[in-house]
C-alpha positions, 0 to 999 in steps of 0.5 A: 820329570825330574832334573838338576841344573847348573845357576852359577858357578858353585849353585846347582838348582835341583827340580822335581815334580811331586804326587799333587803335581806340584813342582819343587826345588833346592839349591845345593852347591855341587851338582852331586848332592843335587842329584842324590836329593832330586833322586831320593825324592822320585824313590820316596814318590815310587815308594808311596813315603814321599813327604810333602815338605811344606806340611812339616813346616808348621809349628808344633804349637799349631799341629798340637792344637789340631791335634788335640781338636780330633781328641774327641774320643778320648775320656775327660779326664786323660784329655785334660791331662793331656792339654796340662801336658801341652800348655805346661810343658810341650809348648815351651820346649818345642812350641816355636820349632818346625814339626820336621825339625824336632829331632830324637836328639831333642827329645832326649835333651828335653827329657834330661832337663825335667825334674820330675818323676820318672813316672811324671815324664812318661806321662808327658812323654807319652803325650808328646810321642801321641802328637808326633806319631799322627803327624807320621802316620799322616804324612806331616813329618817322615818319622816319630821322632820320639821312636827309641828314645829311652826314658828314666826308669823308675824304681818301684823299691823307692816309689811303693811302700807296703802294710802288712795285715795288722797295719792295715787294721790299724789304719781301718780302725782309725780312719772314720767308720763310714770308709772301715770297708773301703780300706779293706777294699783297697788293701785286699782287692787292689781296687784303683781309688776311681773305680772305688768311687764308681762302684755301685751296688749293682757291680757286687756280688756279695754272696759269691765274694766278687765285684765287678769293675766296670767303670772308674769316676774322674773328676775333672773342673770340679764335675764328675766323670764315669769312664772304663777303667784304666785299661779300658777292660772291665774285670772281676776281683773276688774279695774276702768272703769277711770283706763281703759281710762287711761291704754288706753292713756298710751299705746297710748302714750309710745309704745315699743319695748318689746310688755308690756304695762308697760316698761323702758325709753328704751323701753325694760322691766322692771327692778325693782331693776333699777325702783324702785330706779330711779322712785319709791323712788324719787316719795314717798319722793316727795309726802311726804308719809312714806319713808318705803312705799314699792311697794308692799304695794300698793298692800295692800292698794288694798286689804284695799280700797277693804273691805272699799268697804265692798267686800267679803273676797272670792272675795278679794281672787280671786282678789289678787291671793292668793292660799286660803281663810286663807292667805287672813284673815291671813293678812287682817283679822284685817281690818274687825273689823266691820264685827262681829257687822254688823253681830250682828245688823243683828241677831237683826234685825231678831230676832225682826222681826221673834217674831213680825211675829209669836206670840205664843198663851198663851206666851210673845213674846221674844223682846227687851225692846224697841220693846215691846210697854207697857199698859198705866196705867188704862187700 
């Protein structure tokens, strides 16, 4: 049962019994407000969307800690990143706040204060959205305050660098010979660093010119973990025949104890930061390339080369291992400026051909002027 009772002249108490059998009450200054509140609680009970208000009063810090404990199924690399987001960015902003008090406006204000790249902001926002989304699904809060919050857009043109084939050759020639095949594989195959570092000979079909991407190497606190690729799905990437031959020669010249295609000079697994500092950056400078060229830009280069070969966006998505074609188009859509022109030309040719083949009796064909032969004067 629920009811409203007057306590003093300007104080009304509304009471109702929750689905858990516990009685709850709130005090209002007007009877109307008290009645509206208790009616809304009754409706929420009937609809099955009632939220225990005491749950939402726990701090964000306490709930985030319990959320992390429930992430045992997540790969180690992802879990380490999420813990870093929580400790370094989310707790300073929301740690002492009651979970139910965090609103969308608070999330937008937090984003506005962040001086990070859009991609970094998106990653930290993803962790916050995961925490609040779980709270919403568990009935701790009514809705996820991250829903409908817009993020800063990343300018692909500003963030990405691309190499042409001649520049790829210069980079491959400048790096230690044991890593030339690695550079070619990144620039022409589009594999991520972790996917290349985890690659094993049994994942190669050099006769067919194919690479099975099934694992990715993650390094967490000095320890290596083999985990699924970023999209969670294995894929097969075709590579040029000449590159397949080069990889075969590479494995014959540099076998290693790690059992991987590429390894450090002492035969152990590749450590990204060490390799980047010792081999990649010096090669970039020796080749006379842009000093800002990241290893990940070789993956962007692979996408640009595929687009230059008129590859379909869906094919590029599958080749790069994007989880959706939207990611591919958002990231590389600016490299497709010629597609609308090609469509225009194709539609024009289709229209002319159809009109010429099927003239309508008693009407004049609707054709471009250049396709209409005008009668000569005097005839």
